[in-house]
C-alpha positions as a Markdown table, in Angstrom:
| # | Residue | x | y | z |
|---|---|---|---|---|
| 1 | Met | -31.7 | 37.6 | 43.2 |
| 2 | Ser | -31.1 | 37.6 | 39.5 |
| 3 | Val | -27.7 | 37.2 | 37.9 |
| 4 | Ser | -25.9 | 40.3 | 36.7 |
| 5 | Phe | -23.0 | 40.5 | 34.2 |
| 6 | Leu | -19.8 | 42.5 | 34.5 |
| 7 | Lys | -18.9 | 43.5 | 31.0 |
| 8 | Arg | -15.2 | 44.1 | 30.3 |
| 9 | Glu | -13.4 | 45.3 | 27.3 |
| 10 | Gly | -11.1 | 42.5 | 25.9 |
| 11 | Ala | -12.2 | 40.0 | 28.5 |
| 12 | Pro | -15.2 | 37.6 | 29.0 |
| 13 | Ala | -18.2 | 39.0 | 30.9 |
| 14 | Leu | -18.4 | 37.7 | 34.5 |
| 15 | Ala | -21.7 | 36.5 | 36.0 |
| 16 | Tyr | -22.2 | 37.6 | 39.6 |
| 17 | Arg | -24.8 | 38.1 | 42.3 |
| 18 | Leu | -24.2 | 41.1 | 44.5 |
| 19 | Glu | -26.7 | 41.4 | 47.4 |
| 20 | Glu | -26.1 | 44.8 | 48.8 |
| 21 | Arg | -27.4 | 45.8 | 52.2 |
| 22 | Pro | -26.7 | 49.4 | 52.8 |
| 23 | Gly | -26.4 | 50.7 | 56.4 |
| 24 | Thr | -25.1 | 47.5 | 57.9 |
| 25 | Ala | -22.2 | 47.8 | 60.3 |
| 26 | Leu | -20.8 | 44.4 | 59.0 |
| 27 | Pro | -18.2 | 44.2 | 56.3 |
| 28 | Pro | -19.2 | 42.5 | 53.0 |
| 29 | Ile | -18.3 | 38.9 | 52.4 |
| 30 | Val | -16.9 | 37.8 | 49.1 |
| 31 | Phe | -16.8 | 34.2 | 48.1 |
| 32 | Leu | -14.3 | 32.7 | 45.7 |
| 33 | Gly | -15.3 | 29.3 | 44.4 |
| 34 | Gly | -13.1 | 26.3 | 43.4 |
| 35 | Phe | -11.8 | 24.8 | 40.2 |
| 36 | Arg | -14.8 | 24.0 | 37.9 |
| 37 | Ser | -17.2 | 25.1 | 40.6 |
| 38 | Asp | -19.7 | 27.9 | 40.4 |
| 39 | Met | -21.6 | 30.4 | 42.5 |
| 40 | Glu | -24.6 | 28.1 | 43.0 |
| 41 | Gly | -22.7 | 25.5 | 45.0 |
| 42 | Thr | -23.5 | 24.5 | 48.6 |
| 43 | Lys | -21.1 | 26.7 | 50.4 |
| 44 | Ala | -21.9 | 29.7 | 48.2 |
| 45 | Ala | -25.6 | 29.3 | 48.7 |
| 46 | Tyr | -25.2 | 28.8 | 52.5 |
| 47 | Leu | -23.2 | 32.0 | 52.8 |
| 48 | Ala | -26.0 | 33.8 | 50.8 |
| 49 | Ala | -28.6 | 32.6 | 53.3 |
| 50 | Met | -26.3 | 33.5 | 56.2 |
| 51 | Cys | -25.7 | 37.0 | 54.9 |
| 52 | Glu | -29.4 | 37.6 | 54.4 |
| 53 | Arg | -30.1 | 36.7 | 58.0 |
| 54 | Lys | -27.4 | 38.9 | 59.3 |
| 55 | Glu | -28.2 | 41.8 | 56.8 |
| 56 | Gln | -24.6 | 41.6 | 55.5 |
| 57 | Thr | -23.6 | 42.5 | 51.9 |
| 58 | Tyr | -22.5 | 39.4 | 49.9 |
| 59 | Leu | -20.9 | 38.9 | 46.6 |
| 60 | Arg | -20.4 | 35.6 | 44.7 |
| 61 | Phe | -19.5 | 35.2 | 41.0 |
| 62 | Asp | -18.2 | 32.8 | 38.3 |
| 63 | Tyr | -14.7 | 32.9 | 36.9 |
| 64 | Arg | -14.4 | 33.0 | 33.1 |
| 65 | Gly | -15.2 | 29.6 | 31.7 |
| 66 | His | -17.2 | 28.7 | 34.8 |
| 67 | Gly | -20.9 | 28.6 | 35.5 |
| 68 | Lys | -22.8 | 31.4 | 33.7 |
| 69 | Ser | -19.7 | 33.5 | 32.8 |
| 70 | Glu | -18.5 | 33.9 | 29.3 |
| 71 | Gly | -15.3 | 32.3 | 28.0 |
| 72 | Ala | -14.0 | 28.8 | 27.6 |
| 73 | Phe | -12.7 | 26.9 | 30.6 |
| 74 | Met | -9.7 | 25.6 | 28.7 |
| 75 | Asp | -8.5 | 29.2 | 28.1 |
| 76 | Gly | -8.3 | 29.9 | 31.8 |
| 77 | Thr | -5.2 | 30.2 | 33.9 |
| 78 | Ile | -4.5 | 31.1 | 37.5 |
| 79 | Gly | -3.4 | 34.6 | 36.5 |
| 80 | Leu | -6.6 | 35.1 | 34.4 |
| 81 | Trp | -8.8 | 33.8 | 37.1 |
| 82 | Leu | -7.1 | 36.1 | 39.6 |
| 83 | Glu | -7.9 | 39.0 | 37.3 |
| 84 | Asp | -11.5 | 37.9 | 37.4 |
| 85 | Ala | -11.4 | 37.7 | 41.2 |
| 86 | Leu | -9.9 | 41.2 | 41.5 |
| 87 | Ala | -12.5 | 42.6 | 39.0 |
| 88 | Ala | -15.3 | 41.1 | 41.0 |
| 89 | Ile | -14.0 | 42.4 | 44.3 |
| 90 | Ala | -13.9 | 45.9 | 42.8 |
| 91 | Leu | -17.7 | 45.7 | 42.5 |
| 92 | Val | -17.9 | 46.0 | 46.3 |
| 93 | Ser | -17.6 | 49.7 | 47.3 |
| 94 | Ala | -16.9 | 49.1 | 51.0 |
| 95 | Pro | -13.3 | 49.8 | 52.0 |
| 96 | Lys | -13.0 | 46.4 | 53.8 |
| 97 | Ile | -14.2 | 42.9 | 53.1 |
| 98 | Val | -14.0 | 39.4 | 54.5 |
| 99 | Leu | -12.7 | 37.1 | 51.7 |
| 100 | Ile | -13.6 | 33.4 | 51.7 |
| 101 | Gly | -11.9 | 31.0 | 49.2 |
| 102 | Ser | -12.6 | 27.4 | 48.6 |
| 103 | Ser | -10.0 | 25.0 | 47.1 |
| 104 | Met | -8.5 | 26.9 | 44.1 |
| 105 | Gly | -10.5 | 29.9 | 45.4 |
| 106 | Gly | -8.3 | 29.6 | 48.5 |
| 107 | Trp | -5.2 | 30.1 | 46.3 |
| 108 | Leu | -6.7 | 32.9 | 44.5 |
| 109 | Gly | -7.9 | 34.5 | 47.8 |
| 110 | Leu | -4.3 | 34.5 | 49.1 |
| 111 | Leu | -3.1 | 36.1 | 45.9 |
| 112 | Ala | -5.9 | 38.7 | 46.0 |
| 113 | Thr | -5.0 | 39.5 | 49.6 |
| 114 | Leu | -1.4 | 40.0 | 48.7 |
| 115 | Ala | -2.5 | 42.3 | 45.8 |
| 116 | Gln | -4.9 | 44.3 | 47.9 |
| 117 | Pro | -3.9 | 44.0 | 51.6 |
| 118 | Glu | -5.7 | 47.2 | 52.6 |
| 119 | Lys | -9.1 | 45.8 | 51.3 |
| 120 | Ile | -9.0 | 42.4 | 53.0 |
| 121 | Ala | -10.0 | 42.5 | 56.7 |
| 122 | Gly | -9.8 | 38.8 | 57.1 |
| 123 | Phe | -9.4 | 35.6 | 55.0 |
| 124 | Ile | -11.0 | 32.1 | 55.4 |
| 125 | Gly | -9.5 | 29.3 | 53.4 |
| 126 | Leu | -11.6 | 26.2 | 52.9 |
| 127 | Ala | -9.4 | 23.3 | 51.8 |
| 128 | Ala | -7.2 | 26.0 | 50.3 |
| 129 | Ala | -5.1 | 24.6 | 47.4 |
| 130 | Pro | -2.2 | 27.0 | 46.8 |
| 131 | Asp | 0.3 | 25.8 | 44.2 |
| 132 | Phe | -2.0 | 23.0 | 43.1 |
| 133 | Thr | -0.8 | 23.2 | 39.5 |
| 134 | Arg | 2.7 | 22.4 | 40.6 |
| 135 | Asp | 1.4 | 19.4 | 42.5 |
| 136 | Met | -0.6 | 18.3 | 39.6 |
| 137 | Lys | 2.4 | 18.6 | 37.3 |
| 138 | Ala | 4.6 | 16.6 | 39.6 |
| 139 | His | 2.2 | 13.7 | 39.6 |
| 140 | Leu | 1.8 | 13.4 | 35.8 |
| 141 | Ser | 2.6 | 10.0 | 34.4 |
| 142 | Glu | 5.0 | 9.7 | 31.4 |
| 143 | Val | 2.0 | 9.0 | 29.1 |
| 144 | Gln | 0.3 | 12.2 | 30.4 |
| 145 | Lys | 3.5 | 14.2 | 29.9 |
| 146 | Glu | 3.7 | 13.0 | 26.3 |
| 147 | Glu | 0.0 | 13.8 | 25.7 |
| 148 | Leu | 0.5 | 17.3 | 27.0 |
| 149 | Leu | 3.4 | 17.9 | 24.7 |
| 150 | Ser | 1.5 | 16.6 | 21.7 |
| 151 | Lys | -2.0 | 17.9 | 22.3 |
| 152 | Gly | -1.5 | 20.7 | 24.7 |
| 153 | Phe | -4.0 | 19.2 | 27.2 |
| 154 | Ile | -5.0 | 16.1 | 29.0 |
| 155 | Gln | -8.2 | 14.9 | 30.4 |
| 156 | Val | -8.4 | 13.6 | 34.0 |
| 157 | Pro | -11.3 | 12.0 | 35.8 |
| 158 | Ser | -13.3 | 14.1 | 38.3 |
| 159 | Asp | -14.9 | 13.0 | 41.6 |
| 160 | Tyr | -17.3 | 15.9 | 41.4 |
| 161 | Ala | -18.6 | 15.8 | 37.8 |
| 162 | Pro | -19.5 | 13.1 | 35.3 |
| 163 | Glu | -17.2 | 14.4 | 32.6 |
| 164 | Pro | -13.4 | 14.6 | 33.0 |
| 165 | Tyr | -11.5 | 17.8 | 33.5 |
| 166 | Ser | -9.4 | 19.2 | 30.7 |
| 167 | Ile | -6.0 | 20.3 | 32.1 |
| 168 | Thr | -3.9 | 22.4 | 29.7 |
| 169 | Gln | -0.2 | 22.7 | 29.5 |
| 170 | Arg | -0.7 | 26.5 | 29.7 |
| 171 | Leu | -2.5 | 26.2 | 33.0 |
| 172 | Leu | 0.3 | 24.2 | 34.5 |
| 173 | Glu | 3.1 | 26.3 | 33.2 |
| 174 | Glu | 1.4 | 29.7 | 34.0 |
| 175 | Gly | 0.5 | 28.6 | 37.5 |
| 176 | Glu | 4.2 | 28.3 | 38.4 |
| 177 | Gly | 4.5 | 32.1 | 38.4 |
| 178 | His | 1.8 | 32.4 | 41.1 |
| 179 | Cys | 3.1 | 29.7 | 43.5 |
| 180 | Leu | 3.3 | 30.8 | 47.1 |
| 181 | Met | 4.6 | 27.9 | 49.2 |
| 182 | Asp | 8.4 | 28.4 | 48.6 |
| 183 | Gly | 8.8 | 30.9 | 51.4 |
| 184 | Pro | 7.1 | 33.3 | 53.8 |
| 185 | Ile | 3.7 | 34.7 | 52.7 |
| 186 | Asn | 3.3 | 38.4 | 53.5 |
| 187 | Ile | -0.3 | 38.3 | 54.6 |
| 188 | Thr | -0.9 | 39.9 | 58.0 |
| 189 | Cys | -4.7 | 40.1 | 58.3 |
| 190 | Pro | -6.5 | 37.5 | 60.4 |
| 191 | Val | -6.6 | 34.1 | 58.7 |
| 192 | Arg | -8.7 | 31.0 | 59.4 |
| 193 | Leu | -8.0 | 27.7 | 57.5 |
| 194 | Val | -10.5 | 24.8 | 57.5 |
| 195 | Gln | -9.3 | 21.4 | 56.2 |
| 196 | Gly | -10.9 | 18.0 | 56.0 |
| 197 | Met | -8.7 | 15.1 | 57.1 |
| 198 | Lys | -10.4 | 12.8 | 54.6 |
| 199 | Asp | -9.6 | 15.2 | 51.7 |
| 200 | Thr | -8.1 | 13.2 | 48.8 |
| 201 | Asp | -7.4 | 16.3 | 46.7 |
| 202 | Val | -5.6 | 18.5 | 49.2 |
| 203 | Pro | -3.5 | 16.7 | 51.9 |
| 204 | Trp | -4.5 | 18.0 | 55.4 |
| 205 | Gln | -0.8 | 18.8 | 56.0 |
| 206 | Thr | -1.0 | 21.5 | 53.4 |
| 207 | Ala | -3.1 | 23.6 | 55.8 |
| 208 | His | -0.3 | 23.4 | 58.5 |
| 209 | Arg | 2.4 | 24.2 | 55.9 |
| 210 | Leu | 0.4 | 27.3 | 54.8 |
| 211 | Leu | -0.2 | 28.4 | 58.4 |
| 212 | Asn | 3.5 | 28.3 | 59.2 |
| 213 | Gln | 4.4 | 30.4 | 56.1 |
| 214 | Leu | 1.8 | 33.2 | 56.7 |
| 215 | Arg | 3.1 | 36.2 | 58.6 |
| 216 | Ser | -0.2 | 36.9 | 60.2 |
| 217 | Ala | -0.1 | 37.0 | 64.0 |
| 218 | Asp | -3.8 | 36.0 | 64.1 |
| 219 | Lys | -4.0 | 32.6 | 62.3 |
| 220 | Lys | -5.6 | 29.3 | 63.1 |
| 221 | Val | -6.2 | 25.9 | 61.5 |
| 222 | Tyr | -9.4 | 23.8 | 62.0 |
| 223 | Leu | -8.9 | 20.2 | 61.1 |
| 224 | Arg | -12.2 | 18.3 | 60.4 |
| 225 | Glu | -11.6 | 14.6 | 61.1 |
| 226 | Gln | -14.6 | 13.3 | 59.2 |
| 227 | Ser | -14.7 | 15.8 | 56.4 |
| 228 | Asp | -13.5 | 15.6 | 52.8 |
| 229 | His | -12.6 | 18.2 | 50.2 |
| 230 | Arg | -16.1 | 19.5 | 49.9 |
| 231 | Leu | -16.4 | 20.7 | 53.5 |
| 232 | Ser | -20.2 | 20.9 | 52.9 |
| 233 | Gly | -21.6 | 18.9 | 55.8 |
| 234 | Ala | -23.8 | 20.6 | 58.4 |
| 235 | Glu | -21.1 | 20.9 | 61.0 |
| 236 | Asp | -18.6 | 22.2 | 58.4 |
| 237 | Leu | -21.1 | 24.9 | 57.3 |
| 238 | Ala | -21.8 | 25.8 | 61.0 |
| 239 | Leu | -18.1 | 26.3 | 61.5 |
| 240 | Leu | -17.9 | 28.4 | 58.4 |
| 241 | Glu | -20.6 | 30.7 | 59.8 |
| 242 | Thr | -18.9 | 30.9 | 63.1 |
| 243 | Leu | -15.6 | 31.9 | 61.5 |
| 244 | Ala | -17.2 | 34.4 | 59.1 |
| 245 | Ser | -19.0 | 36.1 | 62.0 |
| 246 | Glu | -15.7 | 36.1 | 64.1 |
| 247 | Leu | -13.7 | 37.8 | 61.3 |
| 248 | Ser | -16.6 | 40.2 | 60.6 |
| 249 | Ser | -16.9 | 41.5 | 64.1 |
| 250 | Gly | -15.0 | 44.7 | 65.0 |
| 251 | Val | -14.2 | 45.6 | 61.4 |
| 252 | Tyr | -14.6 | 49.3 | 60.7 |
| 253 | Ile | -16.3 | 49.9 | 57.3 |
């Protein structure tokens, strides 16, 4: 399916793929990608194939400054990427969706669920990284702190791309206003968290901390002993399909 663009006044256009399947009894699935990821990644593509098989509507998109969307990555913040996520979700006309968020997309998915609880029938977090800007800030070296103050950004190496990431002072400071892990999180829909125990970006204990703070009565963590942050192995993807099917069943749309 070709890429479409959501034009917005005063904001960068968002690239997206919306595969609508009218008449299905299943709720649409919306995928939120990770930091510097895009809608062509392994998990996003796997969900596209799954939804085609199951005749289920599916939406994936790129945040501003990511993939094919307009805008510069260095201008992005958690709040602005949340705005992008909510704008994309609004493209789906069904009253209920199942939301799946990977890494940063897990944080944004939690924030989107808090913003629109009536829309989210269930949430799946894949190596969800709530408050990662706070964690990043806490681990800055003195040299990096000085560089942030003088230049407004630093560059950090990436395990997922040949070029380093540019981390701005604005990203770290603005993210603080969206942090969730200081107390109870008022999300009551069914939640499934999948976490790799070999994840070097998000400690596996984060999933248990998050689980304990969610108010949902229907919540589970799945720890993957041999999986890393990507959660893109065959068994990881099979589990994702199982959980997506579980949260889709019985949802009235």
